[in-house]
C-alpha positions in Angstrom: -71.9 194.4 63.1 -68.4 193.1 63.1 -69.0 191.3 66.1 -71.9 189.6 64.7 -70.2 188.6 61.2 -66.7 187.7 62.5 -67.8 184.8 65.0 -69.9 183.2 62.4 -66.8 181.7 61.1 -65.5 180.7 64.2 -68.6 178.7 65.3 -67.9 176.2 62.5 -64.5 174.8 62.2 -64.8 174.9 58.5 -65.1 178.8 58.7 -61.4 179.2 58.6 -58.2 178.0 56.9 -56.9 177.1 60.3 -60.1 175.0 61.0 -59.8 173.1 57.7 -56.2 172.4 58.4 -57.0 171.1 61.8 -59.7 168.9 60.5 -57.5 167.4 57.8 -54.4 166.9 60.2 -56.2 165.5 63.3 -58.9 163.6 61.2 -61.7 165.4 62.9 -65.2 164.8 61.5 -67.6 167.7 61.1 -70.5 166.0 62.8 -68.0 165.0 65.8 -67.0 168.7 66.2 -70.7 170.0 65.9 -71.7 167.8 68.7 -69.0 168.6 70.9 -68.0 172.2 70.4 -70.9 174.2 68.8 -72.7 174.7 72.0 -69.5 176.1 73.7 -68.8 178.3 70.7 -72.3 179.8 70.7 -72.3 180.2 74.4 -69.1 182.4 74.0 -70.5 184.4 71.3 -73.8 185.0 73.3 -71.7 185.8 76.5 -69.5 188.4 74.4 -72.8 189.9 73.1 -74.2 190.3 76.6 -71.0 192.3 77.5 -71.5 194.6 74.7 -74.9 195.3 75.6 -74.0 195.9 79.3 -71.2 198.3 78.3 -73.6 200.3 76.3 -76.2 200.3 79.1 -73.7 201.1 81.9 -71.2 203.5 80.1 -73.1 204.7 77.0 -70.2 203.1 74.9 -71.7 202.6 71.4 -69.6 200.7 69.0 -67.9 202.8 66.4 -69.7 202.7 62.9 -66.7 204.0 61.0 
């Protein structure tokens, strides 16, 4: 579950304090960011999810629930 929850804030630049600071310092507009980086962020997220699924299938390594 943590893998699914944590990247949600990383996909959007406004999801973290560092992202908000970057937007204000570099004068990044939200629409500009979404058009250029959201597909890369989603692609990275999906690739990581695929690795988790592959590890589980190959090695039987289930993520810890504790």
